[in-house]
C-alpha positions in Angstrom: 62.6 -21.5 -10.3 65.7 -19.9 -9.0 65.6 -16.1 -9.4 69.1 -15.7 -10.8 71.7 -18.5 -11.2 75.2 -17.1 -11.0 77.3 -17.4 -14.2 79.2 -20.7 -14.4 77.0 -22.4 -11.8 75.8 -25.5 -13.6 72.0 -25.2 -14.1 71.4 -29.0 -13.6 73.0 -28.7 -10.2 70.9 -25.5 -9.4 67.8 -27.4 -10.4 68.5 -30.2 -8.0 69.1 -27.8 -5.1 66.0 -25.9 -6.0 63.8 -29.0 -5.9 65.2 -30.1 -2.6 64.5 -26.6 -1.2 60.9 -26.8 -2.5 60.5 -30.2 -0.7 62.0 -28.7 2.5 59.6 -25.8 2.5 56.6 -27.9 1.7 57.5 -30.2 4.6 57.9 -27.1 6.9 61.5 -28.0 7.8 63.8 -25.1 8.6 67.3 -24.7 7.2 68.7 -24.9 10.7 67.0 -28.2 11.5 68.1 -30.0 8.4 71.6 -28.5 8.6 71.9 -29.9 12.1 70.6 -33.3 10.9 73.3 -33.4 8.2 76.0 -31.9 10.6 76.5 -29.0 8.2 76.6 -25.2 8.5 73.5 -23.4 7.5 75.5 -21.5 5.0 76.7 -24.7 3.4 73.1 -26.0 3.1 72.0 -22.7 1.5 74.8 -23.0 -1.1 73.6 -26.5 -1.9 70.0 -25.3 -2.4 71.2 -22.5 -4.8 73.5 -24.8 -6.8 76.7 -23.1 -5.6 77.9 -26.4 -4.1 77.3 -30.0 -5.1 75.2 -32.3 -2.9 76.4 -35.7 -1.8 74.2 -38.6 -2.7 73.9 -39.6 1.1 72.7 -36.0 1.9 70.0 -36.3 -0.8 68.7 -39.5 0.7 68.6 -38.1 4.2 66.9 -34.9 3.0 64.2 -36.9 1.1 63.5 -39.0 4.3 63.2 -35.9 6.4 61.0 -34.1 3.9 58.7 -37.1 3.4 59.4 -37.5 -0.3 58.0 -40.5 -2.1 60.1 -43.5 -3.0 59.8 -42.6 -6.7 61.0 -39.0 -6.2 63.7 -40.1 -3.8 65.1 -42.5 -6.5 64.9 -39.8 -9.2 66.6 -37.2 -7.0 69.4 -39.6 -6.1 69.8 -40.4 -9.8 69.9 -36.7 -10.5 72.5 -36.1 -7.7 74.7 -38.7 -9.3 74.4 -37.0 -12.6 75.1 -33.5 -11.3 78.2 -34.8 -9.6 79.7 -35.7 -12.9 81.3 -33.2 -15.4 79.2 -31.9 -18.3 79.9 -34.4 -21.1 80.3 -31.4 -23.5 83.1 -29.9 -21.3 85.6 -31.3 -23.8 84.5 -28.5 -26.1 85.5 -25.8 -23.7 88.3 -24.8 -26.1 85.7 -23.6 -28.7 82.7 -22.6 -26.5 82.3 -20.7 -23.2 81.0 -22.3 -20.1 77.6 -20.7 -20.4 77.0 -22.1 -23.9 78.0 -25.5 -22.8 75.8 -25.3 -19.7 72.8 -24.4 -21.9 73.7 -27.1 -24.3 73.3 -29.6 -21.4 69.8 -28.2 -20.6 68.9 -28.6 -24.3 69.5 -32.3 -24.0 67.3 -32.9 -21.0 64.3 -30.6 -21.5 61.1 -31.5 -23.4 60.7 -28.4 -25.6 62.6 -25.2 -26.6 61.4 -21.8 -27.8 64.2 -19.6 -29.0 64.3 -16.0 -30.3 67.4 -14.8 -32.1 68.5 -11.3 -33.2 72.2 -11.3 -33.8 72.5 -14.8 -35.3 70.2 -17.9 -35.8 69.7 -20.3 -32.9 73.1 -22.2 -32.5 72.1 -25.8 -33.5 70.2 -24.5 -36.5 73.2 -22.8 -38.1 74.8 -24.3 -41.2 78.4 -25.6 -41.0 79.8 -22.9 -43.4 78.0 -20.2 -41.4 79.5 -21.4 -38.1 83.0 -21.4 -39.6 82.5 -17.9 -41.1 81.1 -16.5 -37.9 83.9 -17.9 -35.8 86.5 -16.5 -38.2 84.9 -13.1 -37.9 84.6 -13.1 -34.1 87.9 -15.0 -33.4 90.3 -14.5 -36.4 93.0 -16.5 -34.6 90.9 -19.7 -34.8 92.6 -22.6 -36.5 91.0 -25.1 -38.9 90.7 -27.5 -36.0 88.8 -24.9 -34.0 86.4 -24.4 -36.8 85.9 -28.1 -37.3 85.2 -28.6 -33.5 82.7 -25.7 -33.5 80.8 -27.4 -36.3 81.0 -30.8 -34.5 79.6 -29.2 -31.3 76.7 -27.7 -33.2 76.0 -31.1 -34.8 75.9 -32.8 -31.4 73.5 -30.2 -30.1 71.2 -30.6 -33.1 71.2 -34.4 -32.7 70.2 -34.0 -29.0 67.1 -32.0 -30.3 65.8 -35.0 -32.2 62.3 -35.8 -31.1 61.9 -32.5 -29.3 59.7 -29.6 -30.2 62.0 -26.6 -31.1 60.3 -23.4 -32.1 62.6 -20.7 -33.4 62.0 -17.0 -34.4 64.6 -15.2 -36.4 64.9 -11.5 -37.2 65.2 -11.2 -41.0 67.9 -8.5 -40.5 70.4 -11.1 -39.6 69.8 -12.9 -42.9 70.9 -9.8 -44.8 74.2 -9.5 -42.9 76.8 -11.1 -45.2 78.6 -13.3 -42.8 81.1 -15.1 -45.0 79.6 -13.7 -48.1 76.6 -14.5 -50.4 77.3 -18.2 -50.8 77.5 -18.8 -47.1 74.3 -16.9 -46.5 72.5 -18.7 -49.3 73.6 -22.0 -47.7 72.3 -20.8 -44.3 68.9 -20.1 -45.8 68.7 -23.5 -47.5 69.9 -25.1 -44.3 67.2 -23.4 -42.3 64.6 -24.6 -44.8 65.9 -28.2 -44.3 65.8 -27.9 -40.5 62.3 -26.4 -40.6 61.1 -29.4 -42.5 62.1 -31.8 -39.7 59.3 -33.1 -37.4 58.7 -30.9 -34.4 60.9 -28.1 -35.7 59.4 -24.6 -36.6 61.2 -21.6 -38.0 59.3 -18.2 -38.1 60.9 -15.1 -39.5 60.2 -11.6 -38.3 60.3 -9.6 -41.5 61.9 -6.2 -42.0 58.6 -4.6 -42.7 57.4 -5.5 -39.1 59.4 -2.5 -37.9 60.4 -2.3 -34.3 59.2 -4.8 -31.7 59.7 -5.4 -28.0 62.7 -7.8 -28.1 64.3 -6.6 -31.3 67.7 -6.3 -29.6 67.4 -9.2 -27.0 67.6 -12.9 -27.9 66.3 -15.4 -25.4 65.5 -19.1 -25.0 62.9 -20.9 -23.0 63.4 -24.5 -21.9 60.1 -26.3 -21.2 59.9 -29.5 -19.0 63.3 -29.4 -17.2 63.6 -32.4 -14.9 63.5 -33.7 -12.2 59.8 -34.0 -11.5 57.7 -32.0 -11.2 59.3 -30.6 -14.3 59.8 -26.8 -14.6 60.3 -24.2 -17.3 63.1 -21.6 -17.4 64.1 -18.7 -19.5 67.8 -18.3 -20.4 69.4 -15.0 -21.3 73.0 -14.8 -22.5 75.1 -11.8 -23.2 78.7 -12.1 -24.1 80.1 -14.3 -21.3 77.4 -13.8 -18.8 74.2 -15.8 -18.6 71.0 -15.9 -16.4 68.4 -18.5 -15.8 65.2 -16.8 -14.7 61.8 -18.0 -13.5 58.8 -16.5 -12.0 57.5 -13.2 -13.5 60.5 -13.1 -15.9 59.6 -16.5 -17.3 56.0 -15.5 -17.6 57.0 -12.2 -19.4 59.2 -14.0 -22.0 56.6 -16.7 -22.6 54.0 -14.0 -23.3 56.4 -12.1 -25.6 57.1 -15.3 -27.7 53.5 -16.2 -27.9 52.7 -12.7 -29.0 55.4 -12.7 -31.7 54.0 -15.8 -33.4 50.4 -14.9 -33.0 48.9 -15.2 -36.5 46.6 -12.2 -36.0 48.5 -9.8 -33.7 52.1 -10.9 -33.8 55.1 -9.8 -35.9 56.4 -13.2 -37.2 55.5 -14.7 -40.5 53.8 -18.1 -40.5 56.1 -21.1 -40.9 55.0 -21.4 -44.5 55.6 -17.7 -45.2 58.9 -18.0 -43.5 59.9 -21.0 -45.7 59.0 -19.0 -48.8 61.0 -16.0 -47.6 64.0 -18.1 -47.1 63.5 -19.5 -50.6 63.4 -16.0 -52.1 66.5 -14.9 -50.2 68.4 -17.9 -51.2 67.4 -17.6 -54.8 68.5 -13.9 -55.0 71.9 -14.5 -53.4 
């Protein structure tokens, strides 16, 4: 997995370049050799392999031939190249979401499973409509009614793309006590989270206040499992303000370990799904 993808570099394009680099290295082909075969500068090829530049379909076909890729993988990578040459379908929502959020939303739609840990706010697609509106009003007071409606619409599209996927979310209880929009909005959020948690493949686990401090108390993150093309890969996504990183290797291993520790029934800090549902019920009842 790429070490760091620069902000605003589409991840799906970076993933294609990464797989082609893996195939090149497995075949023992140098950057110089394939660049000459494609009549490209070595720097241009390097940009393709890191996702900084798109890759033509014809180049992908030649690369696969030179690297000895199977017919099946060649067909998949050509299909992937065609997809990455097209604009993100969610780009039409760029007026209400930044490029990093839209890029991650595209990853949500193609991966097999997601683990997400939130500290400042619940995982985007799991937020209730009223909470989304209230949060946007607080962060961007100039937002129009149309902006609020489009923000809700985007979240609904993201939630629909998660149908059939395993989505496991941990939430810091502290965010459920922050009165975003007032008690009625927060009550609605708790009930909404209960409804989402009842859907097949969806889990919500809350880290209670009594758990005290823990290792990622101030750092939210998401892990996408099974990102195509084959062989599928996993990646951890970190986003802060308007900057995002997609990390693999030791970073991915670290965040996987942290998430698994948080939900461990014996040593972790999160309540079980059942205990979390009951806590949400109590919070909603008392609001």
